[in-house]
C-alpha positions in Angstrom: -99.3 34.0 118.3 -99.9 30.5 119.5 -96.9 28.2 120.1 -97.4 24.5 120.4 -94.7 22.0 121.2 -95.2 18.4 120.2 -93.0 15.9 121.8 -92.9 12.4 120.3 -96.7 12.4 119.8 -97.4 12.3 123.6 -99.9 14.4 125.4 -97.0 16.7 126.6 -98.0 19.8 124.6 -97.6 23.5 125.6 -99.9 26.0 124.0 -99.3 29.7 124.6 -101.2 32.7 123.3 -98.8 35.2 121.9 -99.2 38.2 119.6 -99.9 37.9 115.9 -99.5 34.5 114.3 -99.2 30.8 114.9 -95.9 28.8 115.0 -95.6 25.1 115.8 -92.5 23.9 117.4 -91.9 20.3 116.5 -89.1 17.8 116.8 -88.5 18.2 113.0 -88.0 22.0 113.2 -84.4 23.1 112.6 -82.7 24.7 115.6 -81.9 27.7 113.3 -85.6 28.4 112.8 -86.3 28.6 116.5 -83.3 30.9 117.1 -84.2 33.1 114.1 -87.9 33.4 115.2 -87.0 34.0 118.9 -83.5 35.5 119.3 -83.9 35.7 123.1 -83.9 31.9 123.2 -80.2 32.0 122.2 -79.4 33.2 125.7 -81.1 30.1 127.2 -79.2 27.8 124.8 -75.9 29.4 125.9 -76.8 29.2 129.6 -77.6 25.5 129.1 -74.2 24.9 127.5 -75.6 24.2 124.0 -73.3 25.2 121.1 -76.2 25.8 118.7 -75.9 29.6 118.7 -73.4 30.4 115.9 -72.9 26.8 114.9 -72.9 26.3 111.2 -74.8 23.0 111.6 -77.8 24.5 113.4 -79.7 24.5 110.1 -79.2 20.7 110.0 -79.9 19.9 113.6 -83.5 19.6 114.7 -85.1 20.3 118.0 -85.5 16.6 118.4 -81.7 16.1 118.1 -80.9 18.2 121.1 -81.6 15.7 123.9 -79.4 13.1 122.3 -76.5 15.5 121.4 -76.5 17.2 124.7 -77.9 14.7 127.1 -80.7 17.1 128.1 -83.6 16.6 130.4 -86.1 17.3 127.6 -89.0 18.3 129.8 -87.0 20.7 132.0 -85.3 22.3 129.0 -88.6 22.9 127.1 -90.3 24.1 130.3 -87.5 26.8 130.4 -88.0 27.6 126.7 -91.8 27.9 127.2 -91.4 30.1 130.2 -89.1 32.4 128.2 -91.5 32.5 125.3 -94.5 33.3 127.5 -92.7 36.5 128.6 -91.9 37.7 125.0 
C-alpha cells in the first residue's frame, strides 16, 4: 500500500510502500478514517494527548483540523505517524 500525505499543497509529502493498496492521507480526511484504517495510530494520538480516540466528533474533524485544535507541531506529529505506519 502506498501512503501519501499532502500538507497544504507544499512539497512536504511522505510516500511509503506498504502492502496491498493505496490510501492518500489528506487534510480533508476525517480523523475517524485514519483511526479505522490504522488502529495502531490511536496509541500515538493518546500519547500526544489528542482526544480523538473515542470522540463522537472524530467523523467531523479532519486531519487538517488537528494542528489548530491541539496546537500541534504539524511536521513532528506527522513524522511520528509516518514512522509508525512504516512499521505496520
